N, C-alpha and C positions, 0 to 999 in steps of 0.2 A: 359238358365240355369234354372232348376227347383229344388226347395228345398221342401221337404215334410217330415212329421214326426208326432209323437204322443207324448203327455205329459201325464205321469202317475201321478195321484193325489191321495193321501191317506189322510184321515182325521180320527181322533179318533171316533170310534163308527159307522163309515160308511164303506161301502165296496169300494174297489178301483174302479175307473172309468177311462176310457180312453177318452181323449179329442182329437178330430181330428183336425188337422191344415189344413187350406186350402192351396193349392199350392201357393208358392210365386214366382213370376216371376221378375227377375232383368233385367233392361233395358240394354241389350247389354253387351259387355266385355269392361273392362277398367283396366288400370294399373297405380296405384299411382295417384298423382295430375298432370295429364298431361295437361288437358285443362279444362277451367272453364265451357265450354258448357256441357261436360259430367258430371261434378260435379253437375250441376244444376238439373239433372234429379233425383238425389238421395234425398230421404226424402222430396219430394215436397208436400206430403200430409199432413204434420203436420206443425204447426206454429213454434215449437221449432226447427224442422229440417230446415225450411226456414231461421230462424235467424242464425242458426249455419253456414249454407253454405254461407249465405250472408257475414257474418264476415270473413269466410275463403277466399272467392273470393276477398274481399276487401284487406285482408292482403297480399295475393299472388300478386295481381295487384300492390299494393304499393311497394312491394319489387322489382318487375320487372321494375317499372317506375323510381325508385330512381337512378339517374345517377350522383348525385352530389358527391363532395369529402367526403370521409368517414374518421372518426377519426382513426388514426393509434395507434398501441400499444405503450404505453408510455415506453420509455427506459431511463436508467440512462445516463444523459448527462455528458461527461467527462469534468472536470474542466480545465485540461491542465495547461500550464505555464502562470501565471498571467502576464499581461503587464501593465506597469506603465509609466507615463510621466517622462521624464528625460531631463534636460537642459545641453547640451554639453558646456564645458567651453570655447572651441575655438570659436564656432559660436554664442553661446548665444541663439540658437533656441531650441525649445522644440520638442521632438520626442518620440514616443512610443517604448519602448524596453521591453524585458522580464525581470522579476524581478531579475534573476540571473546576467545578464549583468549589470544591474543597481548597484547591490551590488558589483560586481567585480570592477566597475569603482570607487567605494568608498573604494576599497582595503579591501573588506570583502569577505572571501571565506568560503564555506560550505563543510564539509565532512559528508555526510549522507548515504553513501553506503559502504559496505565492500571494502576495498582497493585492487584492482587488478592492473595488469600492465597498462591497458588502463586508468583507473581513476588516477593512480599515475602519469602517464606521463602528463595528462591534468593539474593536480595540480602543478606539477613541472614547466610546461610551463607558467602557469598563474603567479606563483611566480617570475619567471625570467623576464617576461614582466613588471609586476608591479614594480619590483626593477629597471628596466632600465628607467622607467619614472621618479621616484624620490625615495628618501630614507626614505619616511614616513613609519610609522608602518603598518604592514599587520596583520589583525585579522583573525584567522582560527577558525571557529565555528565547533564543533565536536559533532555529535550525531550518533554514528556508532557502529555496532556490531563486528567490528574487521577487519581483512584483512590479506593478505599475508605478510610475514616478509620482503622479499627483497624490494617490492615497498614501504613499510613503512620506511625502512632504507634509500631508495632514497629520500623520502620526508624529513627525518631527516637531511641528508647531505645537501640538498638544503636550508633548514632553517638556517643551520649554515654557508653556503657558501655566501649567498647574504648579501648585506650591510644593508638591512631593517630589523628591529626587527620584529619577527613573534610572536605575542601574541596568546595564545590559550584560547578558551572559551568553556567549556563543558556544555552541556545541554542534558536532556534526559538520555541516557546511553552511556558511553564510555567504551567499553569492549575490552579486549585483546590488540591488537596493537594500537587501537585508544586511549586507555588509556595511552599507551606508548607515543603517539604523544602529548597528553595533557600534560604529565609530562615534555617533552623535549622542550616546548616553552621557550621563553625568560624569565629568572627569574625575578620576580616582575611583570610579565604581564601574569600570568597563572590564569585564573578565572574559576568559575563554578557557575551555578545557584543553588538556594537552594536545589532543589529536584533531583539533578543529582546523578546518581549511576555510580560508577567506579569499574571496575574489571580488575585485572592484573593477568597474569600467564606466565609461561615459554612458549616459542615457541614449537609447536607440529607439527608432520608430520608423514607420512607413507612411507614405501618403500617395494618393492617387486622385485623379481628376484633372481639372484645368491647371494650366501653368501657374496662375496666380494662387490657386489653392495650395499647390505643392510648395510654392515659395513661402506662403504664410506658415505652413506646417514646419518647414525647415527653419524658419526664423524663430518660431516658438520653441522648437527643439534646441536650438543653439542657446536661447535664453535660459531654458531649464538646465542645460549643460553648464553654463557659466555660473548659475546660482549654486548648483550642487558642488562644483569645484570650489567655490568660495566657502561654503559650509565645511567641506572637508579640509580646506586650508586652515580654518579656525579650529577644527577638532583635532587635527594631527600636528599642527605647528609647522607644516612643510610649506615652502614657497608655492605660490599659485602656479608658477611656471613648471615646477616639478610635478605637481598634481596633474596639470594638463598633459604633460608628456607621458607620465607613467600610465595613465588610464586611457590613452588612445586605443589600446588593445586590452584584452583581459589580462589582469595582473593578479597572480596568486600569491598568497602569503601562508606560511605556517605560523604558529603562535609566536615563535621567537622573532620572526621577521615582522609580524604585525605589531609586536610590542616595541620594536626598534623604530618602526614607521610612525608610531603614535596612534594606531587604530585602537589598541587595547592598552590597559594599564597593568594588568597582572594575569598570569596564568594560574588557574586553579589546579592545585595538586591534592591528591589524597592526604589525609591527616597522617597516615603512617609514614609516607615518604617525607613529609615535612619534619616529622620527629627524627627520622634517620638522616636528615640533612641532604636529601637527594634533590 
């Protein structure tokens, strides 16, 4: 390969002159950083070039020779379900169980997801099993955004059917039908933490199809609405007319308002604030 050319130089007050370049011959053909031998021929006449290619060859060789384990990309480690030590009453031995099973064995249940048929069946089965063991109180902790009407009514029927008293404890947010479940707990055992937010409204739904189908769905929805209003009337002690009027739209309560309305019986406060009389 031969490269030749001229450089035109102009300076103020002088005429232009042409500088002739001597032909430059490159040693052979090469493509990319293929071999260190071919790279060694380039720039061999200058010290800066020698230093550059020496560093380049050293870096390439070190990359090729490094066969040890490399650090992988850091990813978020899932926490999963915590496991805690639990001592079984029968054997007296300790074993590691997930925290939900540990709480279930202490008759504590959590409602933390919108209630559907599957979750409703699981909670009903747990209540029936705990009631078959003994008749001690069952505590249902609620932090939920709502759920379907029929599974929540199945939970309500189970709470009234079993012999154990089911106390309810609201924390976080109790919205829609989860607020209904908070209100229908055993009277005198309905609690909420200080910053709990409660929202109640009438059941809602949608229907499509023929006019007769839509009419039947609307009639069934009105029947469920009247039944829920009747249950809330008994749970809160408010007149049915007030229940119907208040819950035509989303109605929000803080713990003080919920206690005055009859949805809860007591606000749970830390032991230290109770000692100080706060």
